[in-house]
C-alpha positions as CSV (number, residue, x, y, z in Angstrom):
1,M,263.0,44.4,54.6
2,Q,259.8,45.6,55.9
3,T,257.3,43.4,57.2
4,T,253.8,44.3,56.8
5,Q,251.3,44.7,60.1
6,Q,249.3,41.6,59.0
7,D,253.0,39.6,59.9
8,S,253.8,41.6,62.5
9,L,250.3,40.2,64.3
10,Q,250.0,37.6,66.5
11,H,248.2,35.2,65.9
12,H,246.0,32.6,67.7
13,P,246.9,29.7,68.5
14,V,243.9,28.1,67.7
15,V,244.3,30.4,64.9
16,L,247.5,28.7,63.4
17,A,246.9,25.1,64.1
18,N,243.7,25.5,62.4
19,Q,245.7,26.6,59.3
20,A,247.8,24.3,60.1
21,Q,245.6,21.7,59.0
22,R,243.8,23.1,56.8
23,A,247.1,23.3,54.3
24,A,247.7,19.4,54.9
25,D,245.0,18.2,53.9
26,L,244.2,18.9,50.2
27,Q,240.6,18.1,50.4
28,L,240.2,21.0,52.9
29,R,242.3,23.6,50.5
30,I,240.1,22.5,47.6
31,A,236.9,23.5,49.3
32,D,238.5,26.8,50.6
33,K,239.8,28.3,47.6
34,I,236.3,27.1,45.8
35,T,234.9,28.9,48.8
36,A,236.7,31.6,48.8
37,F,235.8,32.1,44.5
38,A,232.0,31.3,44.8
39,G,231.6,34.2,47.5
40,S,234.2,36.9,45.6
41,M,232.9,39.4,43.0
42,P,234.2,37.8,39.2
43,F,232.3,35.3,40.3
44,V,229.0,36.9,39.7
45,Y,230.4,38.1,37.1
46,I,231.1,35.1,35.3
47,H,227.9,33.3,35.7
48,A,226.1,36.6,34.7
49,A,228.0,36.7,31.4
50,L,227.6,32.8,30.6
51,F,224.9,33.2,30.7
52,A,223.5,36.2,29.2
53,I,225.7,34.6,26.3
54,W,224.9,31.1,26.6
55,M,220.3,32.5,26.8
56,L,220.8,34.8,24.1
57,F,223.4,33.7,21.4
58,I,223.4,29.2,22.5
59,E,220.8,27.9,23.1
60,S,216.9,29.4,21.1
61,N,215.3,28.2,24.3
62,P,217.4,27.3,27.1
63,W,216.0,27.4,30.5
64,P,215.0,23.4,30.7
65,R,218.7,22.4,31.1
66,L,219.9,26.4,32.3
67,T,217.8,25.5,35.0
68,L,219.1,21.9,35.7
69,I,222.8,23.7,35.4
70,V,221.6,26.5,37.9
71,S,219.9,23.9,39.9
72,L,223.1,20.9,40.5
73,E,225.5,24.1,40.4
74,A,222.7,25.7,43.6
75,I,223.5,21.8,46.0
76,F,227.3,22.1,45.2
77,L,228.0,25.1,46.3
78,S,225.9,25.2,49.2
79,T,227.7,21.7,49.8
80,F,230.6,24.3,49.9
81,V,228.9,27.3,52.4
82,M,227.8,23.9,54.7
83,I,231.3,22.6,54.8
84,G,232.8,26.0,55.9
85,Q,229.8,26.4,58.2
86,N,231.1,23.1,60.1
87,R,234.6,24.0,60.5
88,Q,233.9,27.8,60.9
89,S,232.0,25.3,64.3
90,A,234.7,23.3,64.6
91,F,237.4,26.6,65.0
92,Q,235.0,28.6,66.9
93,Q,234.4,25.7,69.4
94,A,238.1,25.2,69.9
95,K,238.6,28.6,70.0
96,A,236.7,28.8,73.4
97,D,237.8,25.3,75.0
98,H,241.2,27.1,74.4
99,D,240.1,30.4,76.0
100,F,238.5,28.9,78.6
101,I,242.0,26.7,79.4
102,E,244.0,29.3,79.5
103,Q,241.7,31.9,82.0
104,E,241.1,29.0,84.3
105,L,245.4,28.9,84.8
106,E,245.5,33.0,84.4
107,L,242.9,32.6,87.0
108,K,244.8,30.1,89.5
109,T,247.8,32.5,89.3
110,N,246.1,35.9,89.9
111,T,244.4,33.1,93.0
112,E,248.2,32.7,94.3
113,L,249.4,35.5,93.7
114,T,247.0,37.4,95.5
115,R,247.1,34.6,98.9
116,E,251.7,35.1,98.3
117,I,250.8,38.8,97.8
118,H,248.5,39.0,101.5
119,T,251.1,35.6,102.9
120,L,254.0,38.4,103.1
121,T,251.6,41.2,103.8
122,T,251.0,39.6,107.0
123,E,254.2,38.4,107.7
124,L,255.8,42.0,107.3
125,H,253.4,43.6,109.6
126,R,254.5,40.9,111.7
127,R,257.3,42.2,111.7
128,L,257.4,46.1,111.5
129,L,255.1,46.8,113.4
130,P,254.9,46.5,117.5
131,E,252.9,44.8,119.8
132,A,250.9,47.9,120.6
133,A,249.8,49.2,117.5
134,R,247.9,45.6,116.7
């Protein structure tokens, strides 16, 4: 069985936590699907075709009702965009917090290692170098 490059990539812990949270919440899964579809070219093609059919074949004066429907759709789509932006902002903050903690831990570990190396080097010099060379 072959693994794809995407399957073999290691994901950031915040990405995994975010994916688990989205998968666990029905509302977030629905919002993700709507946002993904609304941001696709099939969405544009379907709307262009439906509006063209409606304006040409269904209503002789489509503008009042069309304006209302398009306005309502814009309200809902902009809400989904804001939901996506809020989730993205929360995700970026969680990732930044995680990265900060990891970098602080790495800095602490590197500082401890540097001090240990200095201590060991000082001890080696004390033991190996004769008193006259110091």
